[in-house]
C-alpha positions in Angstrom: 11.6 1.0 31.0 11.6 -2.9 30.9 8.6 -4.7 29.6 6.6 -7.4 31.1 6.2 -10.5 28.9 2.4 -10.6 29.5 2.1 -7.1 27.7 3.8 -8.6 24.6 1.2 -11.3 24.1 -1.6 -8.9 23.1 0.7 -7.5 20.4 -0.2 -9.1 17.0 3.4 -9.3 15.7 4.3 -11.6 18.7 0.9 -13.7 19.1 2.6 -16.9 18.0 5.3 -16.8 20.1 5.2 -19.1 23.3 6.0 -18.0 26.7 9.6 -18.9 26.6 10.2 -16.9 23.6 8.1 -13.9 24.9 10.2 -13.8 28.3 13.3 -13.8 25.9 11.9 -10.8 23.9 10.8 -9.1 27.2 14.3 -9.0 28.4 15.6 -7.1 25.2 13.0 -4.7 24.2 12.2 -1.3 26.1 9.2 0.6 26.8 9.2 4.5 25.8 7.0 7.3 26.6 6.4 10.1 24.3 4.6 13.4 24.8 1.8 14.8 22.8 3.3 16.3 19.2 6.8 14.7 19.9 8.6 13.4 16.8 9.3 9.8 17.1 11.7 9.7 14.2 11.9 11.7 10.8 12.7 10.7 7.0 16.4 10.3 6.5 17.4 9.3 10.0 19.1 5.6 10.4 16.2 3.1 10.9 18.1 1.4 13.7 14.9 1.1 15.7 11.4 0.2 15.0 8.2 0.9 17.4 5.0 -0.8 18.3 1.9 1.3 19.6 1.2 0.2 23.2 -1.0 3.2 23.7 -1.8 6.6 22.4 -2.1 7.7 18.8 0.6 8.2 16.0 0.7 9.1 12.5 3.3 8.1 10.1 3.7 10.3 7.1 5.7 10.8 4.0 6.7 13.7 1.6 5.3 13.0 -1.9 6.8 14.2 -5.3 4.9 17.2 -5.3 6.5 18.2 -1.9 3.2 17.6 0.1 3.0 15.6 3.3 0.7 12.5 3.0 -0.3 10.5 5.7 0.7 6.8 5.2 -0.5 5.0 8.2 -2.4 5.7 11.4 -1.3 2.5 13.5 -3.7 1.2 15.9 -2.7 -0.4 19.4 -0.4 -3.2 18.8 0.3 -2.3 15.4 4.0 -1.5 14.5 5.9 1.0 12.1 9.4 1.6 11.2 10.0 -2.3 10.9 11.1 -2.2 7.1 13.8 0.3 7.8 15.0 -1.5 11.1 15.3 -4.8 9.3 17.0 -3.6 6.2 19.2 -1.4 8.1 18.4 1.7 6.1 17.3 5.2 6.6 13.8 5.7 7.6 11.5 6.5 4.5 8.9 8.1 6.6 8.5 10.4 9.7 6.5 9.5 12.8 5.0 11.6 15.1 2.7 11.4 18.3 -0.6 13.1 18.3 -1.2 12.6 22.2 0.8 11.2 25.0 1.9 7.8 23.7 3.6 4.6 24.9 5.5 2.9 22.5 7.7 -0.4 22.6 10.9 0.1 21.3 12.7 -2.8 19.1 16.1 -3.1 17.3 17.7 -5.5 15.3 19.9 -6.8 18.5 16.5 -7.7 20.1 15.4 -9.7 17.2 18.7 -11.4 16.6 19.0 -12.3 20.6 15.5 -13.8 20.2 16.3 -15.7 16.9 19.6 -17.1 18.4 17.9 -18.4 21.4 14.5 -19.5 19.9 15.0 -19.8 16.0 11.5 -21.0 15.6 10.3 -17.6 16.8 11.7 -16.0 13.6 9.2 -18.0 11.5 6.3 -17.1 13.6 7.4 -13.3 13.2 7.7 -13.5 9.4 4.1 -15.4 9.1 2.8 -12.2 10.9 4.8 -9.7 8.7 3.3 -11.7 5.6 -0.1 -11.0 6.7 0.7 -7.4 7.3 2.4 -7.1 4.0 -0.7 -8.7 2.1 -3.0 -6.1 4.1 -0.9 -3.3 3.1 -0.9 -4.3 -0.6 -4.5 -4.5 -0.6 -4.8 -1.2 1.2 -2.7 0.4 -1.7 -4.7 -1.2 -4.4 -7.9 0.1 -2.8 -6.7 3.6 -2.1 -4.8 3.9 -5.7 -6.2 6.5 -8.1 -8.5 4.9 -10.4 -9.2 6.3 -13.8 -13.0 7.0 -14.2 -13.0 5.6 -17.9 -11.2 2.3 -16.8 -14.1 2.0 -13.8 -16.9 2.6 -16.5 -15.5 0.4 -19.0 -15.0 -2.4 -16.9 -19.0 -2.4 -16.2 -19.9 -2.3 -19.9 -22.3 -5.1 -21.2 -22.2 -6.3 -24.9 -25.4 -4.5 -25.7 -24.5 -1.1 -23.9 -21.3 -0.9 -26.1 -23.6 -1.5 -29.1 -25.8 1.2 -27.9 -23.0 3.5 -27.3 -21.3 2.7 -30.9 -24.7 3.6 -32.6 -25.2 6.6 -30.9 -21.6 7.9 -31.6 -22.3 6.9 -35.1 -25.8 8.4 -35.4 -24.4 11.7 -34.0 -21.7 12.2 -36.3 -21.4 14.2 -39.7 -20.4 10.9 -41.5 -23.9 9.6 -40.7 -25.6 12.9 -41.7 -23.7 13.1 -44.9 -24.1 9.5 -45.8 -27.9 9.3 -44.9 -28.6 12.6 -47.0 -27.0 10.8 -50.0 -28.8 7.7 -49.6 -32.2 9.7 -49.5 -31.1 11.8 -52.3 -30.2 8.9 -54.6 -33.2 6.8 -53.6 -35.8 9.7 -54.3 -33.7 10.7 -57.5 -33.9 7.1 -59.0 -37.6 6.8 -58.1 -38.6 10.0 -59.5 -36.4 9.2 -62.8 -38.1 5.6 -63.1 -41.6 7.1 -62.8 -44.1 4.5 -63.7 -41.6 1.9 -63.3 -40.5 2.9 -59.7 -40.8 0.6 -56.9 -41.7 3.5 -54.5 -43.3 6.3 -56.6 -43.8 9.9 -55.0 -44.8 10.5 -52.1 -42.4 7.6 -51.2 -44.5 5.6 -48.6 -41.9 2.8 -48.6 -39.3 5.3 -47.8 -41.3 6.9 -44.9 -42.0 3.3 -43.6 -38.2 2.5 -43.5 -37.4 6.0 -41.9 -40.2 5.6 -39.3 -38.8 2.1 -38.5 -35.3 3.5 -38.1 -36.5 6.2 -35.7 -38.3 3.8 -33.6 -35.1 1.5 -33.5 -32.7 4.4 -33.1 -34.6 6.5 -30.2 -34.2 3.8 -27.6 -30.7 3.0 -28.7 -29.9 6.6 -28.0 -31.6 6.5 -24.7 -29.6 3.6 -23.7 -26.5 5.4 -24.6 -27.8 8.6 -22.8 -28.4 6.5 -19.5 -25.0 5.0 -19.7 -23.7 8.6 -19.8 -25.7 9.5 -16.9 -23.8 6.5 -15.1 -20.4 7.9 -16.3 -21.4 11.3 -14.7 -22.3 9.6 -11.6 -18.9 7.5 -11.4 -16.8 10.4 -12.3 -18.7 12.7 -9.4 -18.0 9.8 -6.9 -14.3 9.9 -7.9 -14.1 13.6 -7.8 -15.8 13.4 -4.4 -13.0 11.1 -3.0 -10.4 13.4 -4.3 -12.2 16.6 -2.8 -12.2 14.9 0.5 -8.6 13.9 0.4 -7.9 17.5 -0.5 -10.0 18.8 2.2 -8.0 16.4 4.8 -4.7 17.7 3.5 -6.0 21.3 3.9 -7.1 20.7 7.6 -3.7 18.9 8.2 -1.8 22.0 6.9 -3.9 24.5 9.1 -3.4 22.3 12.0 0.2 22.3 11.6 0.4 26.3 11.0 -1.8 26.6 14.3 0.7 24.4 16.1 3.6 26.7 14.7 1.9 29.6 15.8 1.7 28.1 19.3 5.3 27.1 19.4 6.3 30.8 18.0 4.1 32.3 20.9 5.6 29.7 23.3 9.2 30.9 22.4 8.0 34.7 22.5 6.7 34.3 26.1 10.0 32.4 27.0 12.1 35.2 25.9 10.1 37.8 27.8 10.3 35.7 30.8 14.2 35.4 30.5 15.4 38.5 28.6 18.8 38.8 27.4 21.1 40.6 29.8 
């Protein structure tokens, strides 16, 4: 189906093209209609054509290393998909399927070549838009990448909080207990042996003062570290929640596909019942 130049004006990829460039492109591209749940292309097929969503809904998926289908993109109206394979003239790395009745604009390398031959500056205009889309995709990948909870937590540490954690780690270790016990034993033993010459004779009032001061300082430091531990647990909980949401989404997609498969099997069964083999 031919395309009108006015329809191309509302597509972001062609937003910088002038009227003459749009007219040339309109004579090359085609408008195609797809039914709901119809596959547009699948991974491994030659990437001879790319598509731009005019209306309807599409999801673009890929198979990860765990052999699980992952949704890469849900293009909106005017968004394009499959352009990388089309421009690079390689096989599609993803699969695309419609979710409802969908109208797409089909573009191939020849369409782009004709446009650039007739209007060379149109190539720079489209490259500019593609560069913007590329940067947006990079940001999306960075934002959606798996984050290590420890890295997220460490980035927010202040110098005082690091000291508090170090003090809490040392204060709760056998090294501290053994060292502190040895120091107390030596301190008391020396003062008992010196007797009248001792600087802190029994009942070791100076030692009690030091211990009280140590406890008064150590307690809030340990509480600071405990607060940090609570923050760590909250960050880990939020990241786990994000993972669980993604897992739930994948399970729902799998259930939807199983239901669709069951419907297809039922349709085939009904078709065989209506047209039995002679």
